[in-house]
C-alpha positions as CSV (number, residue, x, y, z in Angstrom):
1,M,30.2,-21.4,15.0
2,R,28.9,-25.0,15.2
3,K,27.1,-24.3,18.5
4,T,25.5,-21.2,17.0
5,I,24.2,-23.3,14.1
6,L,22.8,-25.8,16.6
7,V,21.0,-23.0,18.4
8,I,19.7,-21.7,15.0
9,G,18.4,-25.2,14.2
10,R,16.7,-25.4,17.6
11,E,15.0,-22.0,17.2
12,C,13.8,-23.0,13.7
13,R,12.5,-26.4,14.8
14,L,10.8,-24.9,17.8
15,R,8.8,-22.4,15.7
16,L,8.1,-24.8,12.8
17,R,6.6,-27.3,15.2
18,R,4.0,-24.8,16.4
19,P,0.5,-25.3,14.8
20,A,0.0,-21.5,15.1
21,F,2.9,-20.9,12.7
22,W,1.3,-23.0,10.0
23,V,-2.2,-21.8,10.7
24,L,-1.1,-18.2,10.2
25,T,1.0,-19.1,7.2
26,L,-2.0,-20.7,5.4
27,L,-4.6,-18.3,6.7
28,V,-3.0,-15.0,5.5
29,P,-2.9,-16.1,1.7
30,V,-6.5,-17.3,2.0
31,V,-7.7,-14.0,3.5
32,I,-5.8,-12.0,0.9
33,T,-7.2,-14.1,-1.9
34,L,-10.8,-13.7,-0.6
35,L,-10.3,-10.0,-0.3
36,Y,-9.2,-10.0,-3.9
37,A,-11.8,-12.3,-5.4
38,L,-15.0,-11.6,-3.3
39,P,-15.6,-8.0,-4.7
40,V,-15.3,-9.3,-8.2
41,V,-17.7,-12.3,-7.5
42,A,-20.1,-10.0,-5.7
43,A,-20.2,-7.6,-8.6
44,R,-20.6,-10.4,-11.1
45,H,-23.6,-11.9,-9.2
46,A,-25.3,-8.6,-8.5
47,D,-29.0,-8.2,-9.3
48,E,-30.2,-6.8,-12.6
49,R,-29.6,-3.2,-13.4
50,T,-31.3,-0.4,-11.6
51,T,-34.0,1.6,-13.2
52,V,-33.9,5.4,-12.7
53,Y,-37.2,7.1,-13.3
54,V,-36.4,10.7,-14.3
55,V,-38.7,13.6,-13.5
56,D,-36.9,16.6,-15.1
57,Q,-38.9,19.7,-14.6
58,T,-36.1,21.8,-16.2
59,G,-36.0,19.9,-19.5
60,L,-32.2,20.0,-19.6
61,F,-31.3,16.5,-18.6
62,E,-33.9,13.8,-19.5
63,N,-32.9,13.6,-23.2
64,G,-29.2,13.5,-22.5
65,L,-29.1,10.8,-19.8
66,Q,-27.6,7.6,-21.4
67,S,-28.6,4.1,-20.1
68,T,-25.7,1.7,-19.3
69,E,-25.4,-1.9,-18.3
70,A,-26.0,-0.9,-14.7
71,L,-28.6,1.9,-15.2
72,A,-31.7,2.3,-17.2
73,F,-33.1,5.9,-17.4
74,K,-36.8,6.3,-18.0
75,P,-38.5,9.8,-18.3
76,M,-41.7,10.3,-16.2
77,P,-44.3,13.1,-16.3
78,S,-44.6,13.6,-12.5
79,L,-43.0,12.6,-9.2
80,D,-46.2,10.9,-7.9
81,Y,-46.5,8.7,-11.0
82,A,-42.8,7.8,-10.9
83,Q,-42.9,6.8,-7.3
84,R,-45.9,4.5,-8.0
85,Q,-44.1,2.9,-10.9
86,A,-40.8,2.4,-9.1
87,A,-40.1,-1.0,-7.6
88,D,-38.2,-1.6,-4.3
89,R,-34.7,-1.5,-5.9
90,D,-35.5,1.3,-8.4
91,V,-34.9,5.0,-7.7
92,V,-36.6,8.2,-8.8
93,L,-34.5,11.2,-9.9
94,L,-36.2,14.6,-9.4
95,I,-34.7,17.8,-10.9
96,P,-37.0,20.6,-9.8
97,L,-37.6,23.7,-11.7
98,R,-36.1,26.9,-10.3
99,E,-36.6,30.6,-11.1
100,T,-33.0,30.7,-12.4
101,T,-32.0,29.0,-15.6
102,I,-29.3,26.9,-13.9
103,P,-30.6,24.2,-11.5
104,H,-28.8,23.8,-8.2
105,D,-30.3,20.6,-6.7
106,A,-31.3,17.2,-7.7
107,F,-32.9,14.5,-5.5
108,L,-32.6,10.7,-5.7
109,Y,-35.5,9.0,-4.0
110,Y,-35.5,5.4,-3.0
111,R,-37.7,3.0,-1.1
112,G,-36.3,0.9,1.7
113,T,-32.7,0.2,0.7
114,P,-30.5,3.1,-0.4
115,P,-29.0,2.8,-3.9
116,S,-25.4,1.7,-4.1
117,L,-22.5,4.1,-4.2
118,D,-21.8,3.1,-7.8
119,V,-25.4,4.0,-8.8
120,Q,-25.2,7.4,-7.1
121,S,-21.8,8.1,-8.6
122,A,-22.9,7.2,-12.1
123,V,-26.1,9.3,-11.9
124,D,-24.1,12.3,-10.5
125,A,-21.4,12.0,-13.2
126,Q,-23.9,12.2,-16.0
127,L,-25.8,15.1,-14.4
128,Q,-22.6,17.1,-13.9
129,T,-21.5,16.5,-17.5
130,L,-24.9,17.6,-18.9
131,L,-25.1,20.6,-16.7
132,H,-21.7,21.8,-17.8
133,N,-22.6,21.3,-21.4
134,A,-25.9,23.2,-21.0
135,I,-24.1,26.1,-19.3
136,L,-21.5,26.3,-22.1
137,E,-24.1,26.3,-24.8
138,D,-26.9,28.4,-23.3
139,V,-25.0,30.9,-21.2
140,Y,-21.6,31.3,-22.9
141,N,-22.6,30.2,-26.4
142,V,-19.6,27.8,-26.6
143,E,-19.7,24.4,-28.2
144,P,-18.9,21.7,-25.5
145,A,-16.7,19.9,-28.0
146,V,-14.6,23.0,-28.5
147,Y,-14.3,23.7,-24.8
148,H,-13.3,20.1,-23.9
149,S,-10.7,20.0,-26.7
150,V,-9.1,23.1,-25.1
151,E,-9.4,21.7,-21.6
152,A,-7.8,18.4,-22.8
153,A,-4.7,20.2,-24.1
154,H,-1.8,20.3,-21.7
155,L,1.9,20.8,-21.6
156,R,4.1,18.1,-20.1
157,L,7.1,19.4,-18.3
158,H,10.2,17.3,-18.6
159,T,13.0,17.5,-16.0
160,R,16.2,16.1,-17.5
161,D,19.9,15.8,-16.5
162,T,22.1,18.0,-18.8
163,A,24.9,15.4,-18.7
164,T,22.9,12.2,-19.5
165,G,19.7,13.6,-20.9
166,H,17.7,11.2,-18.6
167,E,14.5,12.4,-16.9
168,S,14.3,12.6,-13.2
169,H,10.8,11.0,-12.7
170,L,10.7,12.5,-9.2
171,R,7.1,11.4,-8.5
172,V,7.8,7.8,-9.3
173,R,11.1,7.8,-7.4
174,S,9.4,9.4,-4.4
175,V,6.7,6.7,-4.3
176,V,9.3,3.9,-4.6
177,A,11.4,5.5,-1.8
178,L,8.4,5.7,0.5
179,V,7.5,2.1,-0.2
180,L,11.1,0.9,0.5
181,A,11.4,2.9,3.7
182,V,8.0,1.7,5.1
183,L,8.9,-1.9,4.2
184,M,12.3,-1.6,5.9
185,A,10.8,-0.1,9.1
186,L,7.9,-2.6,9.3
187,A,10.2,-5.6,8.6
188,L,12.7,-4.5,11.3
189,L,10.0,-3.9,13.9
190,L,8.1,-7.1,13.2
191,F,11.3,-9.2,13.2
192,G,12.4,-7.4,16.3
193,I,9.2,-8.0,18.2
194,T,9.5,-11.7,17.3
195,V,13.0,-11.7,18.9
196,T,11.6,-9.9,22.0
197,R,9.0,-12.6,22.4
198,A,11.5,-15.4,22.0
199,V,13.7,-14.0,24.7
200,Q,10.7,-13.5,27.0
201,E,9.9,-17.2,26.5
202,E,13.4,-18.1,27.5
203,R,13.0,-16.2,30.7
204,H,9.8,-18.1,31.5
205,N,10.8,-21.7,30.6
206,R,14.5,-21.4,31.6
207,V,15.6,-23.5,28.6
208,A,18.6,-21.2,28.2
209,E,20.0,-22.4,31.4
210,I,20.3,-25.9,29.9
211,V,21.7,-24.8,26.6
212,A,24.2,-22.5,28.3
213,T,26.1,-25.5,29.7
214,S,27.6,-26.1,26.2
215,A,27.3,-22.7,24.5
216,R,28.4,-19.2,25.3
217,P,25.8,-16.4,25.8
218,G,27.0,-14.7,22.6
219,E,26.4,-17.9,20.6
220,L,23.0,-18.3,22.2
221,L,22.0,-14.8,21.3
222,A,23.3,-15.0,17.7
223,G,21.6,-18.3,17.2
224,K,18.3,-17.0,18.5
225,V,18.4,-13.8,16.4
226,C,19.4,-15.8,13.2
227,G,16.8,-18.5,13.9
228,V,14.0,-16.0,14.3
229,A,15.1,-14.3,11.1
230,L,15.2,-17.5,9.1
231,T,11.7,-18.6,10.3
232,A,10.2,-15.2,9.7
233,T,11.8,-15.0,6.3
234,L,10.4,-18.5,5.5
235,Q,7.0,-17.3,6.5
236,L,7.2,-14.2,4.4
237,V,8.3,-16.2,1.3
238,L,5.4,-18.7,1.9
239,W,2.9,-15.9,2.2
240,V,4.1,-14.3,-1.1
241,T,4.3,-17.7,-2.9
242,L,1.0,-19.1,-1.7
243,T,-0.9,-15.8,-2.2
244,A,0.4,-15.5,-5.8
245,A,-0.5,-19.1,-6.5
246,A,-4.0,-18.8,-5.0
247,I,-4.8,-15.6,-6.9
248,G,-3.3,-17.1,-10.1
249,G,-5.5,-20.2,-9.6
250,V,-8.6,-18.1,-9.0
251,Q,-7.9,-16.1,-12.1
252,A,-7.2,-19.2,-14.2
253,A,-10.4,-20.8,-13.1
254,N,-12.5,-17.8,-13.9
255,P,-10.7,-15.8,-16.7
256,D,-13.9,-14.3,-18.1
257,L,-15.0,-13.1,-14.7
258,F,-11.8,-11.1,-14.0
259,E,-11.6,-9.8,-17.5
260,Q,-15.1,-8.4,-17.3
261,A,-14.2,-6.9,-13.9
262,R,-11.0,-5.3,-15.4
263,Q,-13.0,-3.8,-18.3
264,A,-15.7,-2.5,-15.9
265,Q,-13.1,-0.8,-13.8
266,Q,-11.6,0.9,-16.8
267,M,-15.1,2.1,-17.9
268,H,-16.1,3.1,-14.4
269,S,-16.4,6.8,-15.3
270,I,-19.0,7.8,-17.9
271,A,-17.2,8.3,-21.2
272,T,-18.6,10.8,-23.7
273,K,-17.8,11.3,-27.4
274,G,-15.1,13.2,-29.2
275,A,-12.5,15.3,-27.4
276,E,-14.2,14.9,-24.0
277,A,-13.5,11.1,-24.1
278,T,-9.9,11.8,-25.2
279,A,-9.4,14.1,-22.2
280,Q,-10.9,11.6,-19.8
281,Y,-8.7,8.7,-20.8
282,S,-5.4,10.4,-21.8
283,A,-4.5,11.2,-18.2
284,P,-4.6,7.5,-16.9
285,V,-2.7,6.3,-20.0
286,E,-0.1,9.0,-19.5
287,L,0.2,8.2,-15.8
288,V,0.8,4.5,-16.5
289,D,3.4,5.4,-19.2
290,Q,5.2,7.7,-16.8
291,T,5.2,5.1,-14.1
292,V,6.7,2.5,-16.3
293,Q,9.4,4.8,-17.5
294,G,10.1,5.9,-14.0
295,L,10.5,2.3,-12.8
296,A,12.7,1.5,-15.8
297,S,15.0,4.4,-14.9
298,I,15.7,2.9,-11.5
299,Q,18.4,0.2,-11.2
300,L,16.1,-2.3,-9.5
301,P,18.7,-5.1,-9.0
302,L,21.1,-2.6,-7.3
303,V,18.3,-1.2,-5.2
304,A,17.3,-4.8,-4.1
305,G,20.9,-5.6,-3.3
306,I,21.4,-2.5,-1.1
307,F,18.0,-3.1,0.5
308,A,19.0,-6.6,1.5
309,L,22.4,-5.5,2.8
310,F,20.9,-2.7,5.0
311,F,18.2,-5.0,6.2
312,L,20.6,-7.7,7.4
313,L,22.9,-5.3,9.1
314,S,20.0,-3.3,10.6
315,Y,18.3,-6.5,11.8
316,M,21.5,-7.6,13.6
317,L,21.6,-4.1,15.3
318,Y,18.0,-3.9,16.3
319,G,17.6,-7.6,16.9
320,S,20.5,-7.5,19.4
321,L,19.2,-4.4,21.1
322,L,15.7,-5.7,21.4
323,A,17.0,-9.0,22.7
324,A,18.8,-7.1,25.4
325,V,15.7,-5.1,26.2
326,A,13.6,-8.2,26.5
327,A,16.2,-9.8,28.8
328,R,15.9,-6.9,31.2
329,A,12.1,-6.5,31.0
330,D,10.2,-7.9,33.9
331,S,6.9,-8.3,32.1
332,E,5.5,-8.5,28.5
333,S,4.0,-5.1,28.7
334,D,7.3,-3.7,29.9
335,A,9.1,-5.4,27.0
336,T,6.6,-3.9,24.5
337,L,7.1,-0.4,25.9
338,R,10.9,-0.8,25.6
339,T,10.5,-2.2,22.1
340,L,8.7,1.0,21.0
341,V,11.5,3.1,22.6
342,V,14.2,1.2,20.8
343,G,12.4,1.4,17.5
344,S,11.6,5.1,17.8
345,P,14.5,6.2,15.6
346,L,12.9,4.3,12.7
347,L,9.6,6.1,13.4
348,L,11.5,9.4,13.6
349,A,13.1,8.8,10.2
350,L,9.7,8.0,8.7
351,A,8.3,11.2,10.2
352,L,11.2,13.2,8.5
353,A,10.5,11.5,5.2
354,P,9.0,14.6,3.5
355,L,12.1,16.6,4.4
356,V,14.4,13.9,3.1
357,L,12.5,13.6,-0.1
358,H,12.5,17.3,-0.5
359,A,16.3,17.4,-0.4
360,P,17.7,13.8,-0.9
361,S,21.2,15.2,-1.2
362,G,20.9,17.7,1.7
363,A,22.9,17.7,5.0
364,M,20.0,16.3,7.1
365,A,19.5,13.4,4.7
366,L,23.2,12.7,4.8
367,W,23.4,12.7,8.6
368,L,20.3,10.5,8.9
369,T,21.9,8.1,6.5
370,L,25.2,7.9,8.5
371,V,23.5,7.5,11.9
372,P,23.1,3.7,12.3
373,F,19.8,3.9,14.0
374,T,18.1,6.0,11.3
375,A,20.2,4.7,8.4
376,P,17.9,1.8,7.4
377,V,15.0,4.2,6.6
378,A,17.0,7.2,5.5
379,A,19.1,5.2,3.0
380,M,15.9,3.7,1.5
381,L,14.4,7.2,1.1
382,R,17.5,8.3,-0.8
383,L,18.2,5.1,-2.7
384,P,15.9,5.6,-5.8
385,F,17.4,9.1,-6.3
386,G,20.9,7.8,-6.5
387,L,22.9,7.2,-3.3
388,P,26.7,7.7,-3.7
389,L,28.5,4.4,-3.3
390,W,30.9,5.9,-0.7
391,Q,27.9,6.9,1.5
392,V,26.5,3.3,1.1
393,A,29.9,1.9,2.1
394,L,30.3,4.2,5.0
395,A,26.7,3.7,6.3
396,A,27.1,0.0,6.0
397,A,30.4,0.0,7.8
398,L,28.9,2.0,10.7
399,L,25.9,-0.3,10.8
400,L,28.2,-3.3,11.0
401,L,30.3,-1.7,13.8
402,F,27.3,-0.8,15.9
403,A,25.7,-4.2,15.2
404,A,28.8,-5.9,16.6
405,A,28.8,-3.6,19.6
406,A,25.1,-4.2,20.2
407,T,25.6,-8.0,19.9
408,A,28.4,-7.9,22.5
409,L,26.3,-5.7,24.8
410,A,23.2,-7.9,24.4
411,A,25.3,-11.1,25.0
412,R,26.4,-9.8,28.4
413,T,22.8,-8.7,29.3
414,Y,21.5,-12.1,28.1
415,Q,24.0,-13.9,30.3
416,R,23.2,-11.8,33.3
417,H,19.4,-11.9,33.2
418,V,18.4,-15.0,31.2
419,V,21.1,-17.6,31.5
């Protein structure tokens, strides 16, 4: 055990001394923070609002178009006059007259630079709303407010357990299951690739031959796998911590900026009065409420504990197998190809995710959970729906058994090809 700890310390020191480790550790939070803040800053410092010169030959739209902070609508008598009045960043909206009472086309003219997608979407949203209201009034003789009140009415279907009375929240649980499964597969593959590269380095620099004089191959392999896991975990923790600190610092330095951006995002769609506005905003509020209730119905501490248990056992299994594969590989490209082959059960389990989510308690989901190579992903797909404890214990025991066998196999391969 003492020699394994020494190998772990060597692996950690070796990676922590590399400038690339710290450059990548600091660079990722900076990039994520910039991706988060730059769109808000760019929107804040955008030019003044766009003027839309409206040439409405139908007479249905020009009186109903409402100016906003981003758009200013101005009616014009003719297309030629509007184009002469428009500046470089302004646009001209033409709604031509047709023989039928319902127009089918509208044209947005610009000069030089096309209008932004937000401008096009805002103009289109108002046109569609006004067109629908005009059809309701003129063709069907129905008040738009009455129609929208009927359209806003909906019936929410509740799916509850007869024993406990709790709702199933299947959509929320399915999303959580997919997130857990993808995180598990990505973490195992990324950590496994790191182990593969570390073993490849040992084959090139022959350091293992020196260390092998005082440690057994099994101790070398266990130390390498654990050392890589510790440094990778440290890097992940630093990424999360530094990113959260950087984003929090940017928000604290510019609270008004991000508050305006949040309000602008909420008001991105064009809101109208009365029942139509209620219909527009009731769905997002209800979606947030259902999401919060669904997350509250999941035992997150238990899910986190089982996730950590399966990750540790699965990492020992896949880390040992990938170390053995890297020890036998003659080149880096050969090692990459073999890594994909070893990791293919994880990808297979992800491909079967729709079938598992469709029947979390079915026979296929059970067998995928008990097979050690697909258990990490399959168990995460079933975990938010309630995974029986006996299946958790049995799957964990099988993972532990296969991980021990894989470690022994990898140790012999490591001794034969690296040491």
